[in-house]
A tleap script that builds the chain and sets N, CA, C and O, in Angstrom:
source leaprc.protein.ff14SB
mol = sequence {
  NMET ALA ALA ASN ASP THR LYS THR GLY ASP
  LEU LEU PRO ASP HIE ASP LEU ALA GLY GLU
  ARG PRO ALA LYS PRO THR GLN ALA GLN LYS
  THR ALA LYS ARG LEU ALA LYS MET ARG THR
  GLU LYS GLY LEU GLU ALA PHE THR VAL ASN
  ILE ASP ALA GLY ILE LYS LYS GLN PHE ASP
  GLU TYR LEU ALA ARG THR GLY LYS ASN ARG
  SER LYS VAL ILE GLU HIE VAL LEU LYS THR
  GLN VAL LEU ARG GLN CARG
}
set mol.1.N position { 0.821 -1.328 0.013 }
set mol.1.CA position { -0.019 -0.093 -0.034 }
set mol.1.C position { 0.878 1.251 -0.245 }
set mol.1.O position { 1.983 1.251 0.299 }
set mol.2.N position { 0.539 2.239 -0.892 }
set mol.2.CA position { 1.319 3.468 -1.009 }
set mol.2.C position { 0.947 4.265 0.254 }
set mol.2.O position { -0.026 3.997 0.958 }
set mol.3.N position { 1.741 5.185 0.456 }
set mol.3.CA position { 1.722 6.175 1.600 }
set mol.3.C position { 0.547 6.957 1.305 }
set mol.3.O position { -0.138 7.320 2.262 }
set mol.4.N position { 0.184 7.294 0.066 }
set mol.4.CA position { -0.879 8.364 -0.196 }
set mol.4.C position { -2.141 7.562 -0.490 }
set mol.4.O position { -3.196 8.117 -0.799 }
set mol.5.N position { -2.017 6.344 -0.396 }
set mol.5.CA position { -3.354 5.617 -0.731 }
set mol.5.C position { -4.252 5.428 0.553 }
set mol.5.O position { -4.027 4.777 1.573 }
set mol.6.N position { -5.237 6.127 0.225 }
set mol.6.CA position { -6.406 5.960 1.444 }
set mol.6.C position { -7.458 5.196 1.119 }
set mol.6.O position { -8.432 5.290 1.866 }
set mol.7.N position { -7.533 4.358 0.071 }
set mol.7.CA position { -8.882 3.731 -0.083 }
set mol.7.C position { -8.835 1.974 0.033 }
set mol.7.O position { -9.757 1.226 0.357 }
set mol.8.N position { -7.573 1.660 -0.312 }
set mol.8.CA position { -7.303 0.349 -0.318 }
set mol.8.C position { -7.519 -0.495 0.993 }
set mol.8.O position { -8.091 -1.584 1.035 }
set mol.9.N position { -7.034 0.103 1.929 }
set mol.9.CA position { -7.374 -0.282 3.402 }
set mol.9.C position { -8.655 -0.634 3.732 }
set mol.9.O position { -8.889 -1.581 4.482 }
set mol.10.N position { -9.707 0.213 3.117 }
set mol.10.CA position { -11.100 0.098 3.187 }
set mol.10.C position { -11.666 -0.940 2.629 }
set mol.10.O position { -12.747 -1.351 3.052 }
set mol.11.N position { -11.055 -1.500 1.639 }
set mol.11.CA position { -11.587 -2.459 0.738 }
set mol.11.C position { -11.112 -3.942 1.365 }
set mol.11.O position { -11.699 -4.960 0.996 }
set mol.12.N position { -10.291 -3.988 2.092 }
set mol.12.CA position { -9.712 -5.166 2.973 }
set mol.12.C position { -10.606 -5.360 4.082 }
set mol.12.O position { -10.878 -4.499 4.919 }
set mol.13.N position { -11.172 -6.868 4.032 }
set mol.13.CA position { -11.891 -7.505 5.151 }
set mol.13.C position { -11.214 -7.070 6.540 }
set mol.13.O position { -10.065 -6.629 6.578 }
set mol.14.N position { -11.944 -7.216 7.568 }
set mol.14.CA position { -11.395 -7.131 8.953 }
set mol.14.C position { -10.636 -8.314 9.395 }
set mol.14.O position { -9.654 -8.213 10.130 }
set mol.15.N position { -11.087 -9.434 8.949 }
set mol.15.CA position { -10.835 -10.816 9.420 }
set mol.15.C position { -9.638 -11.427 8.458 }
set mol.15.O position { -9.518 -10.991 7.313 }
set mol.16.N position { -8.943 -12.234 8.859 }
set mol.16.CA position { -7.912 -13.048 7.776 }
set mol.16.C position { -8.521 -13.516 6.685 }
set mol.16.O position { -9.607 -14.079 6.819 }
set mol.17.N position { -7.976 -13.379 5.498 }
set mol.17.CA position { -8.685 -13.706 4.226 }
set mol.17.C position { -8.696 -15.205 4.051 }
set mol.17.O position { -9.509 -15.790 3.335 }
set mol.18.N position { -7.548 -15.909 4.890 }
set mol.18.CA position { -7.669 -17.390 4.786 }
set mol.18.C position { -8.408 -18.213 5.612 }
set mol.18.O position { -8.309 -19.440 5.632 }
set mol.19.N position { -9.283 -17.428 6.418 }
set mol.19.CA position { -10.123 -17.857 7.389 }
set mol.19.C position { -9.808 -18.150 8.492 }
set mol.19.O position { -8.595 -18.153 8.701 }
set mol.20.N position { -10.678 -18.495 9.585 }
set mol.20.CA position { -10.400 -18.950 11.038 }
set mol.20.C position { -9.605 -20.214 11.037 }
set mol.20.O position { -10.133 -21.167 10.463 }
set mol.21.N position { -8.529 -20.378 11.531 }
set mol.21.CA position { -7.672 -21.375 11.672 }
set mol.21.C position { -8.101 -22.570 12.897 }
set mol.21.O position { -8.002 -22.028 13.997 }
set mol.22.N position { -8.451 -23.721 12.996 }
set mol.22.CA position { -8.652 -24.331 14.024 }
set mol.22.C position { -7.374 -24.616 15.103 }
set mol.22.O position { -6.299 -25.084 14.725 }
set mol.23.N position { -7.589 -24.355 16.120 }
set mol.23.CA position { -6.536 -24.695 17.199 }
set mol.23.C position { -5.921 -26.176 16.977 }
set mol.23.O position { -6.660 -27.101 16.640 }
set mol.24.N position { -4.618 -26.346 17.168 }
set mol.24.CA position { -3.596 -27.454 16.872 }
set mol.24.C position { -4.363 -28.287 17.965 }
set mol.24.O position { -4.777 -27.741 18.987 }
set mol.25.N position { -4.549 -29.720 17.696 }
set mol.25.CA position { -4.702 -30.650 18.844 }
set mol.25.C position { -3.989 -30.722 20.073 }
set mol.25.O position { -2.793 -30.548 19.838 }
set mol.26.N position { -4.153 -30.857 20.980 }
set mol.26.CA position { -3.281 -31.376 22.288 }
set mol.26.C position { -2.919 -32.487 22.221 }
set mol.26.O position { -3.528 -33.293 21.519 }
set mol.27.N position { -1.778 -32.844 22.968 }
set mol.27.CA position { -1.161 -34.446 22.995 }
set mol.27.C position { -2.340 -35.345 23.511 }
set mol.27.O position { -2.583 -36.427 22.975 }
set mol.28.N position { -3.088 -34.843 24.607 }
set mol.28.CA position { -4.095 -35.553 25.061 }
set mol.28.C position { -5.290 -35.983 24.147 }
set mol.28.O position { -5.957 -37.015 24.214 }
set mol.29.N position { -5.404 -34.835 23.193 }
set mol.29.CA position { -6.836 -35.195 22.297 }
set mol.29.C position { -6.139 -36.083 21.229 }
set mol.29.O position { -6.946 -36.817 20.658 }
set mol.30.N position { -4.779 -36.219 20.783 }
set mol.30.CA position { -4.537 -36.884 19.642 }
set mol.30.C position { -4.457 -38.322 20.366 }
set mol.30.O position { -4.745 -39.333 19.727 }
set mol.31.N position { -4.068 -38.386 21.680 }
set mol.31.CA position { -4.176 -39.812 22.295 }
set mol.31.C position { -5.486 -40.380 22.515 }
set mol.31.O position { -5.636 -41.601 22.572 }
set mol.32.N position { -6.515 -39.503 22.652 }
set mol.32.CA position { -7.833 -39.999 22.851 }
set mol.32.C position { -8.542 -40.358 21.446 }
set mol.32.O position { -9.569 -41.028 21.337 }
set mol.33.N position { -7.798 -39.784 20.385 }
set mol.33.CA position { -8.354 -40.008 19.001 }
set mol.33.C position { -7.879 -41.565 18.683 }
set mol.33.O position { -8.606 -42.455 18.241 }
set mol.34.N position { -6.526 -41.663 19.008 }
set mol.34.CA position { -5.813 -43.123 18.331 }
set mol.34.C position { -6.539 -43.837 19.452 }
set mol.34.O position { -7.024 -44.860 18.968 }
set mol.35.N position { -6.780 -43.756 20.550 }
set mol.35.CA position { -7.162 -44.906 21.603 }
set mol.35.C position { -8.714 -45.189 20.855 }
set mol.35.O position { -9.129 -46.336 20.695 }
set mol.36.N position { -9.346 -44.203 20.509 }
set mol.36.CA position { -10.802 -44.611 20.159 }
set mol.36.C position { -10.713 -45.241 18.993 }
set mol.36.O position { -11.488 -46.195 18.937 }
set mol.37.N position { -9.864 -45.027 17.736 }
set mol.37.CA position { -9.737 -45.579 16.646 }
set mol.37.C position { -9.411 -46.751 16.969 }
set mol.37.O position { -10.074 -47.682 16.513 }
set mol.38.N position { -8.429 -46.975 17.742 }
set mol.38.CA position { -8.057 -48.788 18.200 }
set mol.38.C position { -9.288 -49.518 18.885 }
set mol.38.O position { -9.549 -50.687 18.599 }
set mol.39.N position { -10.052 -48.775 19.817 }
set mol.39.CA position { -11.166 -49.417 20.291 }
set mol.39.C position { -12.078 -49.997 19.179 }
set mol.39.O position { -12.449 -51.170 19.124 }
set mol.40.N position { -12.396 -48.989 18.278 }
set mol.40.CA position { -13.418 -49.292 17.068 }
set mol.40.C position { -12.945 -50.349 16.164 }
set mol.40.O position { -13.753 -51.131 15.664 }
set mol.41.N position { -11.442 -50.435 15.877 }
set mol.41.CA position { -10.948 -51.470 15.069 }
set mol.41.C position { -11.205 -52.859 15.655 }
set mol.41.O position { -11.695 -53.803 15.036 }
set mol.42.N position { -10.826 -52.857 16.876 }
set mol.42.CA position { -10.698 -53.977 17.628 }
set mol.42.C position { -12.097 -54.378 18.182 }
set mol.42.O position { -12.173 -55.469 18.747 }
set mol.43.N position { -13.222 -53.596 18.076 }
set mol.43.CA position { -14.468 -53.860 18.514 }
set mol.43.C position { -14.603 -53.832 20.241 }
set mol.43.O position { -15.322 -54.495 20.989 }
set mol.44.N position { -13.751 -52.935 20.477 }
set mol.44.CA position { -13.768 -52.938 22.285 }
set mol.44.C position { -14.536 -51.621 22.674 }
set mol.44.O position { -14.449 -50.631 21.949 }
set mol.45.N position { -15.270 -51.619 23.797 }
set mol.45.CA position { -15.811 -50.837 24.568 }
set mol.45.C position { -15.566 -50.448 25.825 }
set mol.45.O position { -15.468 -51.449 26.534 }
set mol.46.N position { -15.394 -49.263 26.547 }
set mol.46.CA position { -14.748 -48.902 27.999 }
set mol.46.C position { -16.212 -48.696 28.709 }
set mol.46.O position { -17.214 -48.197 28.196 }
set mol.47.N position { -16.078 -49.137 29.822 }
set mol.47.CA position { -17.081 -48.836 30.919 }
set mol.47.C position { -16.645 -48.669 32.386 }
set mol.47.O position { -15.586 -49.209 32.708 }
set mol.48.N position { -17.256 -48.065 33.199 }
set mol.48.CA position { -16.826 -47.787 34.320 }
set mol.48.C position { -17.849 -48.430 35.511 }
set mol.48.O position { -19.080 -48.476 35.517 }
set mol.49.N position { -16.978 -48.855 36.405 }
set mol.49.CA position { -17.644 -50.019 37.463 }
set mol.49.C position { -17.279 -49.244 38.813 }
set mol.49.O position { -16.157 -48.760 38.965 }
set mol.50.N position { -18.139 -49.163 39.650 }
set mol.50.CA position { -17.989 -48.563 40.852 }
set mol.50.C position { -17.913 -49.711 42.099 }
set mol.50.O position { -18.964 -50.049 42.644 }
set mol.51.N position { -16.757 -50.230 42.479 }
set mol.51.CA position { -16.772 -51.234 43.364 }
set mol.51.C position { -16.252 -50.745 44.948 }
set mol.51.O position { -15.757 -49.642 45.182 }
set mol.52.N position { -16.449 -51.667 45.816 }
set mol.52.CA position { -15.886 -51.293 47.190 }
set mol.52.C position { -14.377 -51.318 47.003 }
set mol.52.O position { -13.747 -52.134 46.330 }
set mol.53.N position { -13.917 -50.341 47.671 }
set mol.53.CA position { -12.486 -50.150 47.957 }
set mol.53.C position { -11.301 -51.355 48.245 }
set mol.53.O position { -10.187 -51.566 47.765 }
set mol.54.N position { -12.061 -51.968 49.188 }
set mol.54.CA position { -11.391 -53.654 49.711 }
set mol.54.C position { -11.376 -54.292 48.597 }
set mol.54.O position { -10.248 -54.644 48.253 }
set mol.55.N position { -12.358 -54.614 47.793 }
set mol.55.CA position { -12.409 -55.657 46.766 }
set mol.55.C position { -11.587 -55.102 45.853 }
set mol.55.O position { -10.833 -55.931 45.342 }
set mol.56.N position { -11.445 -53.840 45.408 }
set mol.56.CA position { -10.436 -53.220 44.359 }
set mol.56.C position { -9.207 -53.625 44.789 }
set mol.56.O position { -8.497 -54.273 44.019 }
set mol.57.N position { -8.741 -53.282 46.175 }
set mol.57.CA position { -7.287 -53.634 46.747 }
set mol.57.C position { -6.986 -54.915 46.438 }
set mol.57.O position { -5.945 -55.097 45.807 }
set mol.58.N position { -7.916 -56.214 46.849 }
set mol.58.CA position { -7.627 -57.287 46.804 }
set mol.58.C position { -7.546 -57.750 45.360 }
set mol.58.O position { -6.875 -58.743 45.080 }
set mol.59.N position { -8.203 -57.068 44.435 }
set mol.59.CA position { -8.428 -57.162 42.886 }
set mol.59.C position { -6.783 -56.908 42.412 }
set mol.59.O position { -6.096 -57.742 41.823 }
set mol.60.N position { -6.467 -55.909 42.715 }
set mol.60.CA position { -5.256 -55.289 42.226 }
set mol.60.C position { -3.919 -56.167 42.778 }
set mol.60.O position { -2.824 -56.292 42.231 }
set mol.61.N position { -4.401 -56.732 44.063 }
set mol.61.CA position { -3.211 -57.674 44.607 }
set mol.61.C position { -2.985 -58.894 44.061 }
set mol.61.O position { -1.902 -59.464 43.933 }
set mol.62.N position { -4.325 -59.351 43.669 }
set mol.62.CA position { -4.204 -60.506 42.682 }
set mol.62.C position { -3.669 -60.426 41.383 }
set mol.62.O position { -3.024 -61.342 40.874 }
set mol.63.N position { -3.933 -59.287 40.800 }
set mol.63.CA position { -3.242 -58.665 39.443 }
set mol.63.C position { -1.845 -58.770 39.561 }
set mol.63.O position { -1.244 -59.312 38.633 }
set mol.64.N position { -1.197 -58.337 40.564 }
set mol.64.CA position { 0.069 -57.917 40.719 }
set mol.64.C position { 0.758 -59.511 40.948 }
set mol.64.O position { 1.765 -59.927 40.376 }
set mol.65.N position { 0.054 -60.137 41.780 }
set mol.65.CA position { 0.614 -61.518 42.005 }
set mol.65.C position { 0.566 -62.696 40.893 }
set mol.65.O position { 1.356 -63.639 40.842 }
set mol.66.N position { -0.505 -62.458 40.024 }
set mol.66.CA position { -0.243 -63.375 39.047 }
set mol.66.C position { 0.192 -62.830 37.571 }
set mol.66.O position { 0.467 -63.584 36.638 }
set mol.67.N position { 0.213 -61.298 37.497 }
set mol.67.CA position { 0.776 -60.870 36.234 }
set mol.67.C position { -0.234 -60.734 35.236 }
set mol.67.O position { 0.065 -60.431 34.080 }
set mol.68.N position { -1.602 -60.969 35.661 }
set mol.68.CA position { -2.654 -60.941 34.516 }
set mol.68.C position { -3.003 -59.395 34.187 }
set mol.68.O position { -2.574 -58.417 34.799 }
set mol.69.N position { -4.014 -59.404 32.910 }
set mol.69.CA position { -4.186 -58.302 32.577 }
set mol.69.C position { -5.746 -58.019 33.033 }
set mol.69.O position { -6.658 -58.785 32.720 }
set mol.70.N position { -5.925 -56.888 33.768 }
set mol.70.CA position { -7.093 -56.483 34.446 }
set mol.70.C position { -8.396 -56.825 33.421 }
set mol.70.O position { -9.320 -57.570 33.745 }
set mol.71.N position { -8.280 -56.113 32.085 }
set mol.71.CA position { -9.370 -56.225 31.035 }
set mol.71.C position { -9.950 -57.564 30.858 }
set mol.71.O position { -11.143 -57.850 30.958 }
set mol.72.N position { -8.733 -58.546 30.519 }
set mol.72.CA position { -8.939 -59.794 30.083 }
set mol.72.C position { -9.672 -60.658 31.254 }
set mol.72.O position { -10.553 -61.494 31.050 }
set mol.73.N position { -9.125 -60.285 32.548 }
set mol.73.CA position { -9.575 -61.188 33.824 }
set mol.73.C position { -11.071 -60.563 33.809 }
set mol.73.O position { -11.912 -61.444 33.625 }
set mol.74.N position { -11.498 -59.538 33.927 }
set mol.74.CA position { -12.756 -59.187 33.961 }
set mol.74.C position { -13.676 -59.943 32.903 }
set mol.74.O position { -14.628 -60.652 33.231 }
set mol.75.N position { -13.302 -59.719 31.688 }
set mol.75.CA position { -13.925 -60.332 30.413 }
set mol.75.C position { -14.066 -61.622 30.580 }
set mol.75.O position { -15.115 -62.075 30.122 }
set mol.76.N position { -13.229 -62.497 31.177 }
set mol.76.CA position { -13.168 -63.934 31.462 }
set mol.76.C position { -14.266 -64.011 32.709 }
set mol.76.O position { -15.107 -64.906 32.643 }
set mol.77.N position { -14.279 -63.412 33.457 }
set mol.77.CA position { -15.387 -63.607 34.711 }
set mol.77.C position { -16.713 -63.318 34.026 }
set mol.77.O position { -17.560 -64.199 34.176 }
set mol.78.N position { -17.087 -62.180 33.249 }
set mol.78.CA position { -17.909 -61.953 32.714 }
set mol.78.C position { -18.635 -63.147 31.899 }
set mol.78.O position { -19.817 -63.473 31.998 }
set mol.79.N position { -17.737 -63.666 31.148 }
set mol.79.CA position { -18.209 -64.727 30.218 }
set mol.79.C position { -18.567 -65.859 30.984 }
set mol.79.O position { -19.681 -66.380 30.941 }
set mol.80.N position { -17.461 -66.305 31.807 }
set mol.80.CA position { -17.678 -67.612 32.423 }
set mol.80.C position { -18.845 -67.483 33.767 }
set mol.80.O position { -19.356 -68.489 34.261 }
set mol.81.N position { -19.088 -66.364 34.145 }
set mol.81.CA position { -19.892 -66.457 35.335 }
set mol.81.C position { -21.125 -65.900 35.316 }
set mol.81.O position { -22.045 -66.399 35.964 }
set mol.82.N position { -21.291 -64.707 34.503 }
set mol.82.CA position { -22.360 -63.972 34.482 }
set mol.82.C position { -23.074 -64.309 33.101 }
set mol.82.O position { -24.297 -64.416 33.181 }
set mol.83.N position { -22.584 -64.467 32.026 }
set mol.83.CA position { -23.050 -64.601 31.127 }
set mol.83.C position { -23.486 -66.093 30.443 }
set mol.83.O position { -24.190 -66.307 29.456 }
set mol.84.N position { -22.822 -67.003 31.317 }
set mol.84.CA position { -22.866 -68.534 30.990 }
set mol.84.C position { -24.235 -68.753 30.969 }
set mol.84.O position { -25.073 -68.100 31.591 }
set mol.85.N position { -24.518 -70.095 29.916 }
set mol.85.CA position { -25.788 -70.559 29.720 }
set mol.85.C position { -25.792 -71.464 31.013 }
set mol.85.O position { -24.905 -72.189 31.462 }
set mol.86.N position { -27.266 -71.155 31.545 }
set mol.86.CA position { -27.463 -72.214 32.505 }
set mol.86.C position { -28.765 -72.966 32.280 }
set mol.86.O position { -29.075 -73.900 33.020 }
savepdb mol mol.pdb
quit
């Protein structure tokens, strides 16, 4: 823009011509998206369960002692004890 140009500035919009840019995703958002994709691909779903603190402590001790995976143990118990055919 030339020093004596008084009209060009009025023709330009007040906002960025490229448009508003979305914010870059945070590391937590990237991780959440990656985990959601993994769960979808493997057909997994997450859910929350509220249990007694003493039972949870015993369960954590059992997992530490045996070296088993928490999700696999709970899935096995649900299949063999709760959802079994009677």
